[in-house]
VEXMI-833983 format. One record per residue (C-alpha): residue number from 1; residue in three letters; x, y, z. Coordinates in steps of 0.05 Angstrom, whole numbers. Example, Ala and Ser with C-alpha at 12.3 -4.5 7.8 and 13.67 -1.06 7.14 Angstrom:
2
(1, 'ALA', (246, -90, 156)),
(2, 'SER', (273, -21, 143)),
//
This chain:
430
(1, 'UNK', (0, 0, 0)),
(2, 'UNK', (57, 47, 17)),
(3, 'UNK', (91, 33, -50)),
(4, 'UNK', (25, 46, -86)),
(5, 'UNK', (16, 113, -51)),
(6, 'UNK', (87, 132, -67)),
(7, 'UNK', (77, 112, -140)),
(8, 'UNK', (13, 152, -144)),
(9, 'UNK', (47, 213, -115)),
(10, 'UNK', (105, 209, -163)),
(11, 'UNK', (60, 198, -224)),
(12, 'UNK', (1, 241, -202)),
(13, 'UNK', (2, 291, -259)),
(14, 'UNK', (18, 238, -310)),
(15, 'UNK', (-40, 195, -287)),
(16, 'UNK', (-90, 253, -294)),
(17, 'UNK', (-64, 271, -363)),
(18, 'UNK', (-59, 198, -386)),
(19, 'UNK', (-130, 179, -365)),
(20, 'UNK', (-165, 239, -395)),
(21, 'UNK', (-125, 239, -459)),
(22, 'UNK', (-139, 165, -467)),
(23, 'UNK', (-213, 180, -460)),
(24, 'UNK', (-208, 232, -514)),
(25, 'UNK', (-169, 183, -558)),
(26, 'UNK', (-227, 135, -552)),
(27, 'UNK', (-274, 186, -581)),
(28, 'UNK', (-226, 204, -637)),
(29, 'UNK', (-215, 131, -654)),
(30, 'UNK', (-290, 117, -656)),
(31, 'UNK', (-299, 174, -706)),
(32, 'UNK', (-242, 149, -750)),
(33, 'UNK', (-270, 78, -748)),
(34, 'UNK', (-340, 102, -767)),
(35, 'UNK', (-314, 146, -824)),
(36, 'UNK', (-274, 88, -853)),
(37, 'UNK', (-338, 47, -856)),
(38, 'UNK', (-377, 106, -883)),
(39, 'UNK', (-326, 120, -938)),
(40, 'UNK', (-320, 47, -960)),
(41, 'UNK', (-395, 40, -962)),
(42, 'UNK', (-399, 103, -1005)),
(43, 'UNK', (-342, 86, -1053)),
(44, 'UNK', (-327, 11, -1046)),
(45, 'UNK', (-254, 26, -1059)),
(46, 'UNK', (-193, 8, -1017)),
(47, 'UNK', (-153, 65, -1048)),
(48, 'UNK', (-207, 117, -1033)),
(49, 'UNK', (-209, 94, -960)),
(50, 'UNK', (-133, 90, -954)),
(51, 'UNK', (-127, 162, -978)),
(52, 'UNK', (-160, 184, -913)),
(53, 'UNK', (-97, 162, -877)),
(54, 'UNK', (-51, 188, -931)),
(55, 'UNK', (-81, 258, -923)),
(56, 'UNK', (-70, 253, -847)),
(57, 'UNK', (1, 230, -850)),
(58, 'UNK', (29, 269, -909)),
(59, 'UNK', (29, 339, -878)),
(60, 'UNK', (49, 308, -811)),
(61, 'UNK', (111, 276, -842)),
(62, 'UNK', (130, 336, -885)),
(63, 'UNK', (126, 388, -829)),
(64, 'UNK', (147, 346, -769)),
(65, 'UNK', (220, 361, -776)),
(66, 'UNK', (207, 435, -766)),
(67, 'UNK', (152, 427, -714)),
(68, 'UNK', (199, 400, -660)),
(69, 'UNK', (236, 466, -661)),
(70, 'UNK', (171, 503, -648)),
(71, 'UNK', (151, 452, -596)),
(72, 'UNK', (216, 463, -557)),
(73, 'UNK', (204, 538, -557)),
(74, 'UNK', (129, 540, -542)),
(75, 'UNK', (91, 523, -479)),
(76, 'UNK', (76, 448, -480)),
(77, 'UNK', (7, 458, -448)),
(78, 'UNK', (-14, 514, -496)),
(79, 'UNK', (10, 474, -556)),
(80, 'UNK', (-31, 413, -535)),
(81, 'UNK', (-93, 454, -519)),
(82, 'UNK', (-92, 493, -585)),
(83, 'UNK', (-79, 430, -626)),
(84, 'UNK', (-135, 391, -592)),
(85, 'UNK', (-183, 449, -601)),
(86, 'UNK', (-167, 453, -675)),
(87, 'UNK', (-180, 378, -682)),
(88, 'UNK', (-247, 387, -647)),
(89, 'UNK', (-267, 442, -695)),
(90, 'UNK', (-253, 396, -753)),
(91, 'UNK', (-297, 344, -721)),
(92, 'UNK', (-353, 395, -713)),
(93, 'UNK', (-346, 412, -787)),
(94, 'UNK', (-356, 338, -804)),
(95, 'UNK', (-417, 335, -759)),
(96, 'UNK', (-448, 396, -792)),
(97, 'UNK', (-435, 369, -862)),
(98, 'UNK', (-467, 303, -843)),
(99, 'UNK', (-528, 337, -813)),
(100, 'UNK', (-539, 377, -876)),
(101, 'UNK', (-527, 317, -922)),
(102, 'UNK', (-468, 351, -955)),
(103, 'UNK', (-410, 309, -931)),
(104, 'UNK', (-366, 284, -988)),
(105, 'UNK', (-302, 244, -988)),
(106, 'UNK', (-259, 305, -1008)),
(107, 'UNK', (-283, 341, -945)),
(108, 'UNK', (-253, 285, -904)),
(109, 'UNK', (-188, 288, -943)),
(110, 'UNK', (-182, 363, -931)),
(111, 'UNK', (-200, 360, -857)),
(112, 'UNK', (-153, 301, -845)),
(113, 'UNK', (-97, 341, -877)),
(114, 'UNK', (-110, 399, -830)),
(115, 'UNK', (-111, 352, -770)),
(116, 'UNK', (-46, 321, -793)),
(117, 'UNK', (-14, 390, -797)),
(118, 'UNK', (-34, 406, -725)),
(119, 'UNK', (-9, 339, -701)),
(120, 'UNK', (61, 358, -723)),
(121, 'UNK', (68, 405, -664)),
(122, 'UNK', (21, 368, -616)),
(123, 'UNK', (57, 301, -618)),
(124, 'UNK', (128, 324, -599)),
(125, 'UNK', (98, 369, -545)),
(126, 'UNK', (60, 309, -516)),
(127, 'UNK', (122, 264, -520)),
(128, 'UNK', (166, 314, -483)),
(129, 'UNK', (110, 326, -432)),
(130, 'UNK', (111, 252, -414)),
(131, 'UNK', (186, 257, -400)),
(132, 'UNK', (177, 320, -358)),
(133, 'UNK', (122, 289, -316)),
(134, 'UNK', (155, 221, -305)),
(135, 'UNK', (216, 201, -265)),
(136, 'UNK', (265, 160, -306)),
(137, 'UNK', (256, 98, -263)),
(138, 'UNK', (183, 94, -285)),
(139, 'UNK', (194, 98, -361)),
(140, 'UNK', (180, 25, -374)),
(141, 'UNK', (119, 27, -328)),
(142, 'UNK', (88, 87, -361)),
(143, 'UNK', (102, 58, -430)),
(144, 'UNK', (64, -4, -408)),
(145, 'UNK', (7, 40, -382)),
(146, 'UNK', (3, 78, -448)),
(147, 'UNK', (0, 13, -486)),
(148, 'UNK', (-54, -10, -437)),
(149, 'UNK', (-97, 51, -451)),
(150, 'UNK', (-86, 43, -526)),
(151, 'UNK', (-108, -29, -520)),
(152, 'UNK', (-172, -9, -483)),
(153, 'UNK', (-186, 41, -538)),
(154, 'UNK', (-176, -12, -591)),
(155, 'UNK', (-223, -59, -555)),
(156, 'UNK', (-278, -8, -541)),
(157, 'UNK', (-275, 30, -607)),
(158, 'UNK', (-308, -22, -652)),
(159, 'UNK', (-356, -44, -597)),
(160, 'UNK', (-383, 25, -579)),
(161, 'UNK', (-378, 54, -650)),
(162, 'UNK', (-414, -6, -682)),
(163, 'UNK', (-468, -3, -628)),
(164, 'UNK', (-480, 72, -639)),
(165, 'UNK', (-478, 63, -714)),
(166, 'UNK', (-529, 7, -711)),
(167, 'UNK', (-576, 35, -658)),
(168, 'UNK', (-571, 110, -674)),
(169, 'UNK', (-525, 138, -729)),
(170, 'UNK', (-456, 164, -744)),
(171, 'UNK', (-474, 232, -715)),
(172, 'UNK', (-480, 200, -646)),
(173, 'UNK', (-408, 174, -652)),
(174, 'UNK', (-383, 244, -668)),
(175, 'UNK', (-422, 276, -610)),
(176, 'UNK', (-389, 225, -563)),
(177, 'UNK', (-321, 245, -592)),
(178, 'UNK', (-335, 318, -576)),
(179, 'UNK', (-355, 302, -505)),
(180, 'UNK', (-290, 264, -493)),
(181, 'UNK', (-251, 323, -522)),
(182, 'UNK', (-285, 372, -473)),
(183, 'UNK', (-267, 328, -413)),
(184, 'UNK', (-194, 322, -435)),
(185, 'UNK', (-188, 396, -453)),
(186, 'UNK', (-213, 424, -386)),
(187, 'UNK', (-174, 373, -346)),
(188, 'UNK', (-109, 392, -380)),
(189, 'UNK', (-124, 466, -375)),
(190, 'UNK', (-143, 465, -301)),
(191, 'UNK', (-111, 406, -266)),
(192, 'UNK', (-45, 389, -300)),
(193, 'UNK', (17, 430, -286)),
(194, 'UNK', (73, 417, -336)),
(195, 'UNK', (143, 438, -314)),
(196, 'UNK', (178, 488, -359)),
(197, 'UNK', (237, 461, -399)),
(198, 'UNK', (296, 508, -394)),
(199, 'UNK', (341, 498, -454)),
(200, 'UNK', (385, 557, -468)),
(201, 'UNK', (416, 523, -528)),
(202, 'UNK', (352, 526, -568)),
(203, 'UNK', (327, 593, -542)),
(204, 'UNK', (359, 635, -597)),
(205, 'UNK', (358, 582, -652)),
(206, 'UNK', (318, 593, -715)),
(207, 'UNK', (270, 539, -737)),
(208, 'UNK', (319, 514, -789)),
(209, 'UNK', (376, 512, -739)),
(210, 'UNK', (334, 472, -690)),
(211, 'UNK', (313, 424, -744)),
(212, 'UNK', (385, 416, -765)),
(213, 'UNK', (404, 402, -692)),
(214, 'UNK', (354, 345, -689)),
(215, 'UNK', (382, 314, -753)),
(216, 'UNK', (453, 325, -730)),
(217, 'UNK', (439, 288, -666)),
(218, 'UNK', (414, 228, -705)),
(219, 'UNK', (474, 230, -751)),
(220, 'UNK', (520, 228, -690)),
(221, 'UNK', (480, 171, -658)),
(222, 'UNK', (478, 119, -712)),
(223, 'UNK', (445, 65, -669)),
(224, 'UNK', (383, 108, -657)),
(225, 'UNK', (382, 129, -731)),
(226, 'UNK', (385, 56, -755)),
(227, 'UNK', (331, 36, -706)),
(228, 'UNK', (287, 91, -734)),
(229, 'UNK', (300, 68, -805)),
(230, 'UNK', (284, -4, -784)),
(231, 'UNK', (216, 21, -758)),
(232, 'UNK', (206, 62, -821)),
(233, 'UNK', (209, -1, -863)),
(234, 'UNK', (162, -37, -814)),
(235, 'UNK', (115, 22, -819)),
(236, 'UNK', (114, 16, -894)),
(237, 'UNK', (93, -57, -890)),
(238, 'UNK', (44, -43, -834)),
(239, 'UNK', (11, 13, -874)),
(240, 'UNK', (1, -32, -934)),
(241, 'UNK', (-32, -80, -885)),
(242, 'UNK', (-76, -25, -856)),
(243, 'UNK', (-99, -3, -925)),
(244, 'UNK', (-116, -74, -947)),
(245, 'UNK', (-145, -99, -881)),
(246, 'UNK', (-214, -64, -880)),
(247, 'UNK', (-223, -75, -955)),
(248, 'UNK', (-213, -150, -946)),
(249, 'UNK', (-255, -159, -884)),
(250, 'UNK', (-312, -116, -909)),
(251, 'UNK', (-316, -149, -977)),
(252, 'UNK', (-295, -221, -962)),
(253, 'UNK', (-349, -275, -958)),
(254, 'UNK', (-362, -285, -884)),
(255, 'UNK', (-338, -214, -870)),
(256, 'UNK', (-373, -147, -864)),
(257, 'UNK', (-374, -89, -815)),
(258, 'UNK', (-391, -135, -756)),
(259, 'UNK', (-332, -180, -774)),
(260, 'UNK', (-287, -119, -779)),
(261, 'UNK', (-310, -98, -709)),
(262, 'UNK', (-298, -167, -680)),
(263, 'UNK', (-228, -174, -708)),
(264, 'UNK', (-211, -103, -686)),
(265, 'UNK', (-236, -119, -616)),
(266, 'UNK', (-192, -182, -614)),
(267, 'UNK', (-134, -138, -635)),
(268, 'UNK', (-149, -93, -576)),
(269, 'UNK', (-152, -153, -528)),
(270, 'UNK', (-84, -176, -555)),
(271, 'UNK', (-55, -107, -544)),
(272, 'UNK', (-84, -106, -474)),
(273, 'UNK', (-52, -173, -458)),
(274, 'UNK', (15, -148, -485)),
(275, 'UNK', (8, -85, -444)),
(276, 'UNK', (-3, -124, -380)),
(277, 'UNK', (56, -169, -396)),
(278, 'UNK', (104, -110, -406)),
(279, 'UNK', (78, -76, -343)),
(280, 'UNK', (97, -135, -299)),
(281, 'UNK', (159, -159, -335)),
(282, 'UNK', (227, -141, -306)),
(283, 'UNK', (274, -101, -350)),
(284, 'UNK', (300, -147, -405)),
(285, 'UNK', (373, -163, -412)),
(286, 'UNK', (370, -140, -484)),
(287, 'UNK', (320, -86, -505)),
(288, 'UNK', (345, -89, -577)),
(289, 'UNK', (336, -164, -579)),
(290, 'UNK', (266, -157, -551)),
(291, 'UNK', (248, -106, -605)),
(292, 'UNK', (275, -150, -661)),
(293, 'UNK', (243, -214, -635)),
(294, 'UNK', (174, -185, -622)),
(295, 'UNK', (171, -153, -690)),
(296, 'UNK', (192, -218, -723)),
(297, 'UNK', (136, -255, -687)),
(298, 'UNK', (86, -202, -707)),
(299, 'UNK', (106, -200, -780)),
(300, 'UNK', (109, -276, -787)),
(301, 'UNK', (40, -293, -759)),
(302, 'UNK', (-20, -248, -772)),
(303, 'UNK', (-8, -234, -845)),
(304, 'UNK', (-6, -309, -861)),
(305, 'UNK', (-71, -321, -822)),
(306, 'UNK', (-104, -265, -861)),
(307, 'UNK', (-77, -291, -927)),
(308, 'UNK', (-101, -362, -918)),
(309, 'UNK', (-160, -353, -871)),
(310, 'UNK', (-232, -353, -894)),
(311, 'UNK', (-270, -342, -829)),
(312, 'UNK', (-275, -295, -769)),
(313, 'UNK', (-243, -345, -719)),
(314, 'UNK', (-181, -354, -763)),
(315, 'UNK', (-174, -279, -773)),
(316, 'UNK', (-181, -269, -698)),
(317, 'UNK', (-126, -319, -682)),
(318, 'UNK', (-81, -282, -731)),
(319, 'UNK', (-98, -215, -699)),
(320, 'UNK', (-83, -242, -629)),
(321, 'UNK', (-15, -271, -649)),
(322, 'UNK', (4, -210, -690)),
(323, 'UNK', (-12, -156, -640)),
(324, 'UNK', (4, -185, -571)),
(325, 'UNK', (78, -169, -582)),
(326, 'UNK', (70, -97, -604)),
(327, 'UNK', (63, -65, -535)),
(328, 'UNK', (126, -102, -513)),
(329, 'UNK', (163, -76, -573)),
(330, 'UNK', (137, -5, -564)),
(331, 'UNK', (155, -2, -491)),
(332, 'UNK', (227, -24, -502)),
(333, 'UNK', (235, 24, -560)),
(334, 'UNK', (206, 81, -519)),
(335, 'UNK', (253, 68, -461)),
(336, 'UNK', (313, 65, -508)),
(337, 'UNK', (295, 132, -539)),
(338, 'UNK', (280, 167, -473)),
(339, 'UNK', (343, 141, -439)),
(340, 'UNK', (390, 158, -496)),
(341, 'UNK', (362, 226, -518)),
(342, 'UNK', (370, 285, -469)),
(343, 'UNK', (304, 316, -450)),
(344, 'UNK', (328, 384, -476)),
(345, 'UNK', (337, 353, -545)),
(346, 'UNK', (276, 307, -546)),
(347, 'UNK', (228, 355, -580)),
(348, 'UNK', (276, 366, -638)),
(349, 'UNK', (300, 294, -643)),
(350, 'UNK', (229, 265, -637)),
(351, 'UNK', (207, 310, -693)),
(352, 'UNK', (265, 288, -737)),
(353, 'UNK', (247, 217, -718)),
(354, 'UNK', (174, 228, -737)),
(355, 'UNK', (194, 251, -806)),
(356, 'UNK', (243, 193, -818)),
(357, 'UNK', (202, 139, -784)),
(358, 'UNK', (133, 158, -809)),
(359, 'UNK', (146, 183, -880)),
(360, 'UNK', (134, 112, -904)),
(361, 'UNK', (63, 110, -875)),
(362, 'UNK', (27, 152, -928)),
(363, 'UNK', (68, 116, -981)),
(364, 'UNK', (46, 49, -952)),
(365, 'UNK', (-28, 69, -948)),
(366, 'UNK', (-28, 94, -1020)),
(367, 'UNK', (11, 33, -1044)),
(368, 'UNK', (-35, -15, -1006)),
(369, 'UNK', (-99, 16, -1034)),
(370, 'UNK', (-70, 18, -1104)),
(371, 'UNK', (-44, -53, -1102)),
(372, 'UNK', (-112, -80, -1078)),
(373, 'UNK', (-155, -41, -1127)),
(374, 'UNK', (-111, -40, -1189)),
(375, 'UNK', (-66, -101, -1185)),
(376, 'UNK', (-85, -159, -1139)),
(377, 'UNK', (-162, -156, -1143)),
(378, 'UNK', (-163, -152, -1219)),
(379, 'UNK', (-110, -207, -1222)),
(380, 'UNK', (-150, -255, -1179)),
(381, 'UNK', (-214, -237, -1217)),
(382, 'UNK', (-181, -255, -1283)),
(383, 'UNK', (-158, -324, -1262)),
(384, 'UNK', (-198, -388, -1277)),
(385, 'UNK', (-227, -426, -1218)),
(386, 'UNK', (-177, -483, -1226)),
(387, 'UNK', (-116, -437, -1218)),
(388, 'UNK', (-74, -455, -1157)),
(389, 'UNK', (-77, -382, -1130)),
(390, 'UNK', (-153, -388, -1128)),
(391, 'UNK', (-147, -453, -1088)),
(392, 'UNK', (-100, -418, -1039)),
(393, 'UNK', (-130, -349, -1031)),
(394, 'UNK', (-202, -360, -1054)),
(395, 'UNK', (-243, -324, -1106)),
(396, 'UNK', (-287, -262, -1107)),
(397, 'UNK', (-275, -193, -1079)),
(398, 'UNK', (-224, -195, -1022)),
(399, 'UNK', (-182, -252, -1051)),
(400, 'UNK', (-133, -202, -1081)),
(401, 'UNK', (-123, -170, -1013)),
(402, 'UNK', (-110, -239, -984)),
(403, 'UNK', (-56, -251, -1036)),
(404, 'UNK', (-25, -184, -1017)),
(405, 'UNK', (-22, -204, -944)),
(406, 'UNK', (20, -264, -963)),
(407, 'UNK', (69, -219, -999)),
(408, 'UNK', (76, -170, -942)),
(409, 'UNK', (86, -227, -892)),
(410, 'UNK', (148, -248, -932)),
(411, 'UNK', (172, -176, -935)),
(412, 'UNK', (163, -168, -860)),
(413, 'UNK', (205, -229, -843)),
(414, 'UNK', (261, -208, -890)),
(415, 'UNK', (262, -138, -860)),
(416, 'UNK', (267, -163, -788)),
(417, 'UNK', (322, -213, -803)),
(418, 'UNK', (362, -160, -842)),
(419, 'UNK', (361, -105, -790)),
(420, 'UNK', (374, -156, -735)),
(421, 'UNK', (446, -160, -763)),
(422, 'UNK', (457, -85, -758)),
(423, 'UNK', (515, -74, -709)),
(424, 'UNK', (498, -1, -697)),
(425, 'UNK', (430, -19, -667)),
(426, 'UNK', (463, -68, -619)),
(427, 'UNK', (509, -13, -594)),
(428, 'UNK', (449, 17, -559)),
(429, 'UNK', (455, -39, -508)),
(430, 'UNK', (516, -2, -481)),
//
């Protein structure tokens, strides 16, 4: 009990911020989930749906390298409040367009791009805030807690969103999102005190000089740079997966929006299990080894189950095996970054990391949607029923996406085994 009280005292501000921001993330995730279903039902195109994420990530990636400089100079609290408020205004715009029957797919592209632009300054501010509010000895614990909340969001998002969509409408989902924003906004504004970061080295730097400082740090720390590049390739593969996944589940025989919700919920349960595991595990002897091994397990399981599976239970098994390791990987990666990068540099370095690590995400989403719509689905539709690919991946809409999952499974395994041999990444163990 004494240890629990001490822990609560040391993490008091973090716990308040974490719980309310997680609640807001649930609302945002529900809106995104509902809009993916809405857009696919409107267009029936994997590429059209994938472009929603492309529009979110493209400005985020392009501007992130400069945003860290601004984040290091500006108040962390004000930056987060303004960014969250802007996102809420975009959500209100979607609600109004829905209410008047004027919502079109290009509206979502435009609003997602604006949101992505604001996230460029919000994300590094939030990352540095976590470091400011948390003693170093609790880094692994709070990484596990953040994974835990993300898991809960993943579990509840399809359940609550599908329920509201079925019983009421998509507008109800968006209203819930706005309520969660209001709770998080006023809590952050009134009850969370974020210590000021005194960094004289960046005080008089221009934006370009600060961006260059972040890149220079990565150049001088090759292990961190190579780990970021490793994750960039993984993000490319994962984004192709994310673009193809809803298209396959929604169009496959035995699939549909309920199936999508069930598999997403199982993904959330797997993430929850992984979060609990990392929260109770002692520090590993090799964080780099843990990152490589967990990613290898993830890449070599779920994609194969999606490629060869034809039913919800098989897809769910794949989701469980593929996602249970992700919180363990994320926590070890997070601790490595926070321990190696000085807090005074984290805003600039995290922003440079965001550009390098996440630039492959919009490419992957676009590539995944294009490959499904233009290459793999037409290819499978053109094959005769006796073709061996039909016997392996099935026929009809969704079989092309299944074939694609087989390809990205092979790519994921090759990537993990290749970067595992990188000596610079292993130097981070020292």
